[in-house]
C-alpha positions in Angstrom: -31.6 -6.1 9.5 -34.6 -4.0 10.4 -36.7 -1.9 8.0 -35.3 1.4 9.2 -31.7 0.2 8.4 -32.7 -1.0 5.0 -34.4 2.3 4.2 -31.2 4.2 5.2 -29.2 1.9 2.9 -31.7 2.4 0.1 -31.3 6.2 0.4 -27.6 5.9 0.5 -27.6 3.8 -2.7 -30.1 6.2 -4.4 -27.9 9.1 -3.5 -24.9 7.2 -4.8 -26.7 6.6 -8.1 -27.7 10.2 -8.4 -24.3 11.5 -7.5 -22.3 9.2 -9.7 -24.7 9.5 -12.5 -24.8 13.3 -12.5 -21.2 14.0 -11.6 -19.9 11.3 -14.0 -22.0 12.6 -16.9 -20.9 16.2 -16.2 -17.2 15.1 -15.8 -17.2 13.9 -19.4 -16.5 17.6 -20.3 -14.2 18.6 -17.5 -10.9 17.9 -19.3 -12.0 19.9 -22.3 -13.3 22.7 -20.2 -10.0 22.8 -18.2 -8.2 23.7 -21.5 -6.8 20.1 -21.5 -5.0 20.5 -18.2 -3.1 17.2 -17.6 -4.2 17.0 -14.0 -7.8 17.1 -15.1 -7.0 14.4 -17.6 -5.9 12.1 -14.7 -9.3 12.3 -13.1 -11.7 12.9 -16.0 -12.2 11.5 -19.5 -9.3 12.9 -21.7 -10.4 11.2 -24.9 -13.2 9.2 -26.5 -11.8 5.7 -25.7 -13.8 3.2 -23.7 -11.3 3.3 -20.9 -11.6 7.1 -20.5 -15.4 6.6 -20.4 -15.0 4.1 -17.6 -13.5 7.0 -15.6 -16.9 8.7 -15.6 -18.0 6.0 -13.2 -14.7 5.2 -11.4 -13.7 8.6 -10.0 -17.2 9.6 -8.8 -17.7 6.2 -7.2 -14.4 6.5 -5.3 -15.4 10.0 -4.1 -18.9 9.0 -3.1 -17.8 6.0 -1.1 -14.8 7.7 0.5 -17.1 10.5 1.7 -20.5 8.9 2.0 -19.5 5.6 3.7 -18.6 7.5 6.9 -22.3 8.1 7.3 -23.2 4.5 6.7 -23.2 2.1 9.6 -23.8 -1.2 7.8 -21.9 -4.5 7.4 -20.2 -5.3 4.1 -19.3 -1.7 3.2 -15.9 -2.7 1.7 -17.3 -5.5 -0.4 -20.2 -3.2 -1.5 -17.7 -0.5 -2.4 -15.6 -2.9 -4.5 -18.7 -4.4 -6.2 -20.1 -0.9 -7.0 -16.7 0.2 -8.4 -16.1 -2.9 -10.5 -19.5 -3.6 -12.0 -19.6 -0.6 -14.4 -16.0 -1.4 -15.4 -17.4 -4.8 -16.6 -20.8 -3.7 -18.0 -19.8 -0.7 -20.0 -17.2 -2.4 -22.2 -19.4 -5.6 -22.5 -22.4 -3.6 -23.6 -20.4 -1.3 -25.8 -18.4 -3.9 -27.7 -21.5 -6.2 -27.8 -23.8 -3.7 -29.5 -21.1 -2.2 -31.8 -20.3 -5.7 -33.0 -23.8 -5.6 -34.6 -24.1 -2.0 -35.5 -20.5 -1.5 -36.7 -20.4 1.9 -35.0 -21.2 3.6 -31.7 -24.5 5.2 -31.1 -24.3 8.1 -28.6 -27.8 7.6 -27.1 -26.9 3.9 -26.5 -23.6 4.9 -24.9 -25.3 7.3 -22.6 -28.0 4.8 -21.7 -25.2 2.2 -21.1 -23.5 4.5 -18.6 -26.7 5.1 -16.6 -27.8 1.5 -16.7 -24.4 0.4 -15.5 -24.3 2.9 -12.7 -27.9 1.9 -11.7 -26.9 -1.8 -11.7 -23.9 -1.0 -9.6 -25.9 0.7 -6.9 -28.6 -2.0 -7.0 -25.8 -4.5 -6.4 -24.5 -2.2 -3.6 -27.9 -2.3 -2.0 -28.0 -6.1 -2.2 -24.5 -6.5 -0.7 -25.2 -3.9 2.1 -28.4 -5.6 3.1 -27.0 -9.1 3.4 -25.9 -10.6 6.7 -22.3 -9.7 7.5 -20.0 -11.4 5.1 -16.9 -13.3 6.3 -14.0 -11.0 7.2 -11.9 -12.4 4.4 -14.3 -11.0 1.9 -13.7 -7.5 3.2 -10.0 -8.2 3.4 -10.1 -9.1 -0.3 -12.1 -6.0 -1.2 -9.4 -3.7 0.1 -6.7 -4.8 -2.4 -9.4 -5.0 -5.1 -10.2 -1.3 -4.5 -6.5 -0.4 -4.3 -5.9 -2.3 -7.6 -8.7 -0.5 -9.4 -7.3 2.8 -8.1 -3.8 2.0 -9.2 -5.0 0.8 -12.6 -7.1 4.0 -12.9 -4.0 6.1 -12.5 -1.5 4.0 -14.3 -3.6 3.3 -17.4 -4.5 6.9 -17.6 -0.9 8.0 -17.5 0.5 5.1 -19.4 -2.3 3.6 -21.6 -1.5 0.3 -23.2 -1.9 0.1 -26.9 -5.0 -2.0 -26.8 -8.5 -1.4 -28.2 -10.0 -0.5 -24.8 -7.6 2.5 -24.7 -7.7 3.6 -28.3 -9.4 6.9 -29.0 -11.5 6.3 -32.2 -11.6 10.0 -33.0 -7.9 10.7 -33.0 -6.4 7.2 -33.3 -4.3 8.0 -30.3 -3.9 6.9 -26.7 -4.1 8.9 -23.5 -4.1 12.6 -23.3 -4.8 14.2 -26.7 
């Protein structure tokens, strides 16, 4: 891969970080601003659970890749898409539950930093995957059902949240739309 292609991928990943970071952060308030419109709750955080906060990264990443990747002519787009989508879903809960095990309670500044660090790590991984030599076709073939599974879980667990700690709103003690 030549320097010009790497530079284009760098700008793509930087734009992704900025878009997902900004849109995701702003989307934290969209459900409330909508007057708690159920349709808004499907796409944006509808309560203070960890799951709902994952949606701050999931939906903007889906939008960014579905629109932005048409402008990107690089190998490994599907694996990069999946990696970028899944990494915040792993990092955010790991960091949150890790630090709250020591503090006993969430700290808003740490939660905000966790979000941005997770999104930055996701787009750093995206850059790494996009700049590698083409991966075997089976890797892209596995990325497609992975992306689909995340999307289905995104919708299903929003509409029918399991009664598990990840989905519990610590403010209301409820699950799902509040």
